[in-house]
C-alpha positions as CSV (number, residue, x, y, z in Angstrom):
1,M,0.0,0.0,0.0
2,N,1.5,3.3,-1.1
3,S,1.4,6.6,0.8
4,N,-1.6,7.9,-1.1
5,Q,-3.6,4.7,-0.4
6,K,-2.7,4.9,3.3
7,A,-3.9,8.6,3.3
8,I,-7.2,7.6,1.7
9,Q,-7.6,4.7,4.2
10,A,-7.0,7.1,7.1
11,L,-9.6,9.5,5.7
12,E,-12.1,6.6,5.6
13,N,-11.3,5.9,9.2
14,N,-11.7,9.6,10.1
15,D,-8.1,9.7,11.2
16,Y,-7.3,13.1,9.8
17,E,-3.9,13.5,11.4
18,D,-2.6,10.4,9.8
19,A,-4.3,11.3,6.5
20,L,-2.5,14.6,6.5
21,L,0.9,13.0,7.3
22,Y,0.5,10.4,4.5
23,F,-0.6,13.0,1.9
24,Q,2.4,15.1,2.9
25,K,4.6,12.0,2.6
26,A,3.2,11.2,-0.9
27,L,4.0,14.8,-1.9
28,V,7.6,14.5,-0.7
29,E,8.0,11.2,-2.6
30,S,6.7,12.5,-5.9
31,R,5.5,16.1,-6.5
32,D,3.0,15.0,-9.3
33,V,-0.6,15.7,-10.3
34,Q,-2.0,13.2,-7.9
35,S,-0.1,14.2,-4.8
36,L,-0.6,17.9,-5.4
37,T,-4.3,17.6,-6.1
38,N,-5.0,15.3,-3.2
39,Q,-3.1,17.4,-0.7
40,A,-5.0,20.5,-2.0
41,W,-8.3,18.7,-1.6
42,F,-7.5,17.9,2.0
43,Y,-6.5,21.5,2.8
44,I,-9.8,22.7,1.4
45,H,-12.2,20.2,2.9
46,E,-10.6,19.3,6.2
47,E,-8.7,22.5,7.2
48,M,-10.2,25.3,5.1
49,E,-6.7,26.5,4.1
50,Y,-7.6,27.9,0.8
51,E,-4.4,29.7,0.0
52,K,-2.3,26.7,0.7
53,A,-4.6,24.6,-1.5
54,L,-4.5,27.2,-4.2
55,A,-0.7,27.1,-4.5
56,L,-0.7,23.3,-4.7
57,V,-3.4,22.9,-7.3
58,E,-2.1,25.7,-9.5
59,E,1.2,23.8,-9.5
60,A,-0.7,20.6,-10.6
61,I,-2.3,22.5,-13.5
62,Q,1.2,23.5,-14.7
63,L,1.8,19.8,-15.3
64,N,-1.1,19.8,-17.9
65,P,-3.1,17.0,-16.3
66,T,-5.4,14.9,-18.5
67,S,-8.0,14.5,-15.6
68,Y,-10.6,17.1,-14.8
69,F,-10.0,16.7,-11.1
70,P,-7.4,19.5,-10.6
71,Y,-9.4,21.9,-12.9
72,C,-12.7,21.4,-11.0
73,L,-10.9,21.7,-7.7
74,L,-9.1,24.9,-8.7
75,G,-12.5,26.3,-9.9
76,E,-13.9,25.6,-6.5
77,I,-11.0,27.3,-4.8
78,Y,-11.3,30.4,-7.1
79,L,-15.1,30.6,-6.2
80,L,-14.3,30.4,-2.5
81,L,-11.8,33.3,-3.0
82,K,-14.4,35.2,-5.1
83,K,-12.2,35.1,-8.2
84,W,-15.1,34.7,-10.5
85,Q,-13.4,35.2,-13.9
86,D,-10.5,32.8,-12.9
87,A,-13.1,30.2,-11.9
88,K,-14.9,30.4,-15.2
89,E,-11.8,30.2,-17.2
90,I,-10.2,27.2,-15.4
91,L,-13.5,25.2,-15.6
92,A,-13.6,25.9,-19.3
93,Q,-10.0,24.5,-19.7
94,A,-10.8,21.1,-18.2
95,P,-10.1,18.3,-20.7
96,T,-13.5,16.7,-20.2
97,L,-15.9,18.3,-17.7
98,P,-18.2,15.8,-16.0
99,S,-21.9,16.2,-16.3
100,S,-22.2,16.7,-12.6
101,K,-24.4,18.9,-10.5
102,A,-21.4,20.4,-8.7
103,T,-19.6,21.4,-11.9
104,Y,-22.6,23.0,-13.6
105,N,-23.6,24.7,-10.3
106,N,-20.2,26.2,-9.8
107,L,-19.9,27.3,-13.5
108,A,-23.4,29.0,-13.0
109,I,-22.1,30.8,-9.9
110,A,-19.1,32.2,-11.8
111,N,-21.2,33.4,-14.7
112,Y,-23.9,34.8,-12.4
113,Q,-21.3,36.8,-10.4
114,L,-19.8,38.1,-13.7
115,G,-23.3,39.2,-14.9
116,N,-23.4,36.6,-17.6
117,L,-27.1,35.8,-16.9
118,K,-27.9,33.8,-20.0
119,E,-25.0,31.4,-19.4
120,A,-25.7,31.3,-15.7
121,S,-29.3,30.4,-16.4
122,A,-28.3,27.6,-18.7
123,N,-25.8,26.3,-16.2
124,F,-28.2,26.3,-13.3
125,L,-30.8,24.4,-15.4
126,L,-28.2,21.7,-16.2
127,A,-27.5,21.3,-12.5
128,A,-31.2,21.5,-11.4
129,D,-33.5,19.0,-9.9
130,K,-37.2,19.6,-9.2
131,S,-37.7,22.6,-6.8
132,D,-34.1,22.7,-5.7
133,W,-31.7,25.6,-5.3
134,D,-30.3,25.3,-8.8
135,M,-33.8,25.6,-10.2
136,F,-34.3,28.6,-7.9
137,G,-31.1,30.1,-9.5
138,H,-32.4,29.3,-13.0
139,V,-35.7,31.0,-12.3
140,K,-33.9,34.0,-10.7
141,C,-31.8,34.4,-13.8
142,L,-34.9,34.2,-16.0
143,I,-36.5,37.0,-14.0
144,D,-33.4,39.2,-14.2
145,L,-33.3,38.6,-18.0
146,G,-36.9,39.8,-18.3
147,E,-38.2,36.3,-19.2
148,A,-41.2,36.7,-16.8
149,S,-43.6,34.3,-18.5
150,E,-41.1,31.4,-18.6
151,A,-40.0,32.2,-15.0
152,K,-43.6,32.2,-13.8
153,G,-44.3,28.8,-15.5
154,K,-41.3,27.1,-14.0
155,L,-41.9,28.7,-10.5
156,G,-45.4,27.3,-10.7
157,Q,-44.0,23.8,-10.8
158,F,-42.2,24.1,-7.5
159,S,-43.7,21.6,-5.0
160,E,-43.4,21.0,-1.3
161,N,-43.5,17.3,-2.0
162,D,-40.2,17.4,-4.0
163,D,-37.2,15.9,-2.1
164,E,-35.0,19.0,-2.7
165,F,-37.7,21.6,-2.2
166,V,-36.0,25.0,-1.3
167,G,-38.7,26.2,1.1
168,S,-41.9,28.2,1.0
169,I,-40.3,31.5,1.9
170,D,-37.8,31.1,-1.0
171,V,-40.6,30.5,-3.5
172,A,-42.4,33.5,-2.1
173,D,-39.3,35.6,-2.6
174,L,-39.3,34.7,-6.3
175,Y,-43.0,35.6,-6.6
176,V,-42.1,39.0,-5.1
177,E,-39.4,39.4,-7.8
178,L,-42.1,38.7,-10.4
179,G,-44.5,41.3,-8.9
180,L,-47.0,38.5,-8.2
181,Y,-47.8,39.6,-4.7
182,K,-51.0,37.4,-4.2
183,E,-49.0,34.3,-4.9
184,A,-46.1,35.6,-2.8
185,V,-48.3,36.2,0.3
186,E,-49.8,32.6,-0.1
187,W,-46.3,31.1,0.2
188,F,-45.2,33.5,2.9
189,E,-48.2,32.4,5.0
190,K,-47.2,28.8,4.6
191,G,-43.8,29.6,6.1
192,W,-44.9,32.1,8.8
193,V,-45.2,29.6,11.7
194,E,-42.3,27.3,10.7
195,Y,-39.5,29.8,9.7
196,L,-37.1,31.6,12.0
197,K,-38.3,35.2,12.3
198,Q,-35.8,37.3,10.4
199,S,-36.2,40.8,9.0
200,E,-34.6,39.8,5.7
201,W,-37.7,37.9,4.6
202,I,-40.3,39.4,6.8
203,S,-39.7,42.8,5.2
204,R,-40.5,41.3,1.8
205,Y,-43.6,39.7,3.2
206,V,-44.7,43.1,4.5
207,Y,-43.9,44.6,1.2
208,A,-46.1,42.1,-0.6
209,L,-49.0,42.7,1.8
210,F,-48.5,46.5,1.3
211,K,-48.7,46.1,-2.4
212,L,-52.0,44.2,-2.0
213,G,-53.4,46.9,0.3
214,N,-53.8,44.4,3.1
215,S,-53.2,46.7,6.1
216,T,-54.8,44.5,8.7
217,R,-52.5,41.5,8.1
218,T,-49.6,44.0,7.7
219,E,-50.2,45.3,11.2
220,Q,-50.5,41.8,12.6
221,I,-47.2,40.7,11.1
222,L,-45.4,43.7,12.3
223,E,-46.9,43.5,15.8
224,E,-45.9,39.9,16.1
225,S,-42.4,40.6,14.8
226,I,-41.8,43.5,17.1
227,A,-43.1,41.4,20.1
228,H,-40.9,38.5,19.1
229,Q,-37.9,40.8,18.8
230,T,-38.5,42.3,22.3
231,I,-38.6,38.8,23.8
232,E,-35.3,37.9,22.0
233,I,-33.6,41.1,23.3
234,K,-34.6,40.1,26.9
235,K,-33.3,36.6,26.4
236,A,-30.1,37.8,25.0
237,S,-29.6,40.4,27.8
238,A,-30.0,37.6,30.4
239,E,-27.4,35.2,28.8
240,E,-24.3,34.5,30.7
241,C,-20.9,34.9,29.0
242,D,-18.1,32.4,28.8
243,E,-14.9,31.8,26.7
244,D,-17.1,30.8,23.7
245,W,-19.6,33.6,24.1
246,T,-17.8,36.7,25.2
247,Q,-19.2,40.0,26.4
248,S,-18.4,41.5,23.0
249,D,-20.3,38.7,21.2
250,K,-23.3,39.3,23.5
251,Q,-23.3,43.1,22.9
252,N,-23.0,42.7,19.1
253,H,-25.9,40.2,19.1
254,I,-28.1,42.5,21.2
255,K,-27.2,45.4,18.9
256,Q,-28.3,43.4,15.9
257,L,-31.6,42.5,17.6
258,W,-32.3,46.2,18.4
259,E,-31.5,47.1,14.8
260,E,-34.0,44.5,13.5
261,K,-36.6,45.7,15.9
262,E,-36.1,49.3,14.7
263,E,-36.3,48.1,11.1
264,Y,-39.8,46.6,11.8
265,E,-40.9,49.8,13.5
266,Q,-39.9,52.0,10.5
267,L,-40.7,49.5,7.7
268,I,-44.1,50.8,6.6
269,E,-42.9,54.4,6.5
270,R,-39.9,53.3,4.4
271,I,-42.0,51.2,2.0
272,S,-44.4,54.1,1.6
273,S,-41.5,56.3,0.6
274,G,-40.5,53.8,-2.2
275,H,-38.2,51.4,-0.5
276,I,-38.2,47.9,-1.9
277,P,-36.6,45.2,0.4
278,A,-34.0,43.5,-1.7
279,L,-33.7,39.7,-2.3
280,K,-30.3,38.5,-1.3
281,F,-29.4,35.7,-3.7
282,E,-26.1,34.0,-2.7
283,P,-25.9,30.7,-4.5
284,V,-23.9,28.0,-2.7
285,I,-20.7,26.6,-4.0
286,Q,-21.0,22.8,-4.4
287,S,-18.2,20.3,-4.1
288,D,-17.4,16.8,-5.2
289,C,-14.8,14.2,-4.5
290,Y,-11.7,14.9,-6.6
291,L,-9.4,12.6,-4.8
292,F,-7.2,10.3,-6.9
293,G,-7.5,6.7,-5.6
294,C,-10.6,7.3,-3.5
295,T,-12.0,3.8,-2.8
296,R,-15.4,5.1,-1.8
297,H,-16.0,6.6,-5.2
298,N,-14.0,4.1,-7.2
299,H,-11.5,6.7,-8.4
300,A,-8.4,5.3,-10.1
301,E,-5.0,6.7,-9.1
302,Y,-3.5,9.1,-11.7
């Protein structure tokens, strides 16, 4: 059993110390595509040392690998470092990109962040399953492209019964983006009891109600939100501090809670003055196993 195989076995046994030692040993023995890529993968996924991983996998790319592993891994690192153009370019250079959810999702993120909405929309669709986050991204791109009719049709197919369903509040958010406030309110109502109360989405719920002229429900939502926030402030103020939750952490948390409470109190006035609560769309980078010699995924060594 060589050093790489021993490292993989250690990973399978959740023995991360030994895995690191064996990956490092493999790198000393031969600084090749396999040892550089596998060490980089370990740094990303077990230690979150992105800069260390970056140097290693860029070195692997210089060896002109015939496998897509180093290219996809480098694309992932570039996304983590918000180097959108670099991510797009390196993924395009891969010898043969796999038809995987992670690859298309990551390419979609790079294109979305670069403002290439048509390409991002197509990439998200290739990655998408029914009602999941990639389908959400696809619909969001369609809306941004002005393809409202197609976006509405695809959004109407989202179902709570689908395995990867994003969530009722997220569906509501897209209906707000489309200006379909009646549908948005219906979905917001579904999530009102279950979801954690956060100003980010409650402000959009209130906005949809305001656009429908439903002042009674608007007042109810704001009253409940303010009351909830008051309770949370009291709880936070009574919390004891320790080495994991310092006085500074506590004060920052309380400050945030007060700011959200004030936001609820001023929300109607702001919306009446033209404020539109924004949707924060932050697609999530997806990963895959790019380990040469991984026995779990039947990857051959390089």
